[in-house]
C-alpha positions as CSV (number, residue, x, y, z in Angstrom):
1,M,3.5,-9.3,-1.5
2,Q,5.2,-11.9,0.8
3,A,3.7,-10.2,3.9
4,L,0.3,-9.9,2.2
5,K,0.3,-13.6,1.4
6,H,1.4,-14.4,5.0
7,F,-1.4,-12.3,6.4
8,Y,-4.0,-13.8,4.1
9,Y,-3.0,-17.5,4.0
10,K,-1.4,-18.0,7.5
11,L,-3.5,-15.7,9.6
12,G,-6.6,-16.0,7.5
13,P,-9.8,-15.3,9.4
14,K,-8.0,-13.8,12.4
15,I,-7.2,-10.7,10.4
16,W,-9.3,-11.0,7.2
17,G,-13.1,-10.8,7.0
18,Q,-16.1,-9.5,5.2
19,Y,-14.7,-6.0,4.8
20,G,-11.0,-6.9,4.2
21,F,-8.3,-6.6,6.9
22,V,-9.2,-5.9,10.5
23,D,-8.2,-2.5,12.0
24,A,-5.2,-3.8,13.9
25,F,-3.5,-6.9,15.2
26,N,-0.5,-8.1,17.1
27,E,0.6,-11.5,16.0
28,S,3.2,-11.9,18.8
29,K,0.6,-11.2,21.5
30,D,-2.1,-13.3,19.7
31,W,-4.4,-10.2,19.7
32,Y,-6.6,-9.4,16.7
33,A,-9.1,-6.6,16.5
34,E,-12.7,-7.4,15.7
35,S,-13.4,-4.1,14.0
36,Y,-12.6,-2.6,10.6
37,L,-11.5,1.0,9.9
38,A,-12.8,2.0,6.5
39,I,-10.1,4.6,5.9
40,D,-7.5,1.8,6.0
41,Q,-9.2,-0.2,3.3
42,G,-8.8,2.2,0.4
43,P,-5.0,2.6,0.6
44,I,-4.6,-1.2,0.7
45,V,-6.3,-1.5,-2.7
46,V,-4.3,1.4,-4.1
47,M,-1.0,-0.2,-2.9
48,I,-1.8,-3.5,-4.4
49,E,-2.7,-1.9,-7.8
50,N,0.5,0.2,-7.7
51,H,2.5,-3.0,-7.0
52,R,0.8,-4.8,-9.8
53,T,1.0,-2.2,-12.6
54,G,2.8,0.8,-11.3
55,L,-0.2,2.9,-12.3
56,L,-0.1,5.3,-9.3
57,W,3.7,5.8,-9.5
58,K,3.5,6.5,-13.3
59,L,0.7,9.0,-12.8
60,F,2.6,10.7,-10.0
61,M,5.8,10.9,-11.9
62,S,4.0,12.2,-15.0
63,S,3.1,15.4,-13.2
64,P,5.2,18.4,-14.4
65,E,5.2,19.9,-10.9
66,I,6.6,16.7,-9.4
67,Q,9.2,16.5,-12.2
68,V,10.4,20.1,-11.5
69,G,10.3,19.7,-7.7
70,L,12.3,16.5,-7.7
71,K,14.9,17.9,-10.1
72,K,15.3,21.0,-7.9
73,L,15.8,18.8,-4.9
74,G,18.5,16.9,-6.7
75,F,16.8,13.6,-7.1
76,E,17.8,11.2,-9.8
77,S,15.5,8.6,-11.3
78,P,14.9,6.9,-14.6
79,Y,11.4,8.4,-14.3
80,L,12.7,12.0,-14.4
81,K,12.5,13.4,-17.9
82,K,15.7,15.1,-19.1
């Protein structure tokens, strides 16, 4: 969230516009794309929601196949059902 706030409040219109974040930028070179890549916008919304509520992580971890696979691989997590 700290990076997201930096991008939005400090870089503002250089990287944020009508459709969300621009396709790419290099702050150290002072270069900012003027285009947007639609496929990048969807994951941004999903990541923000997952950070906010954990919804995607909870859905992922509720899958029986994921539970079995992670156990077989030796993963440990409070989200793994005993």
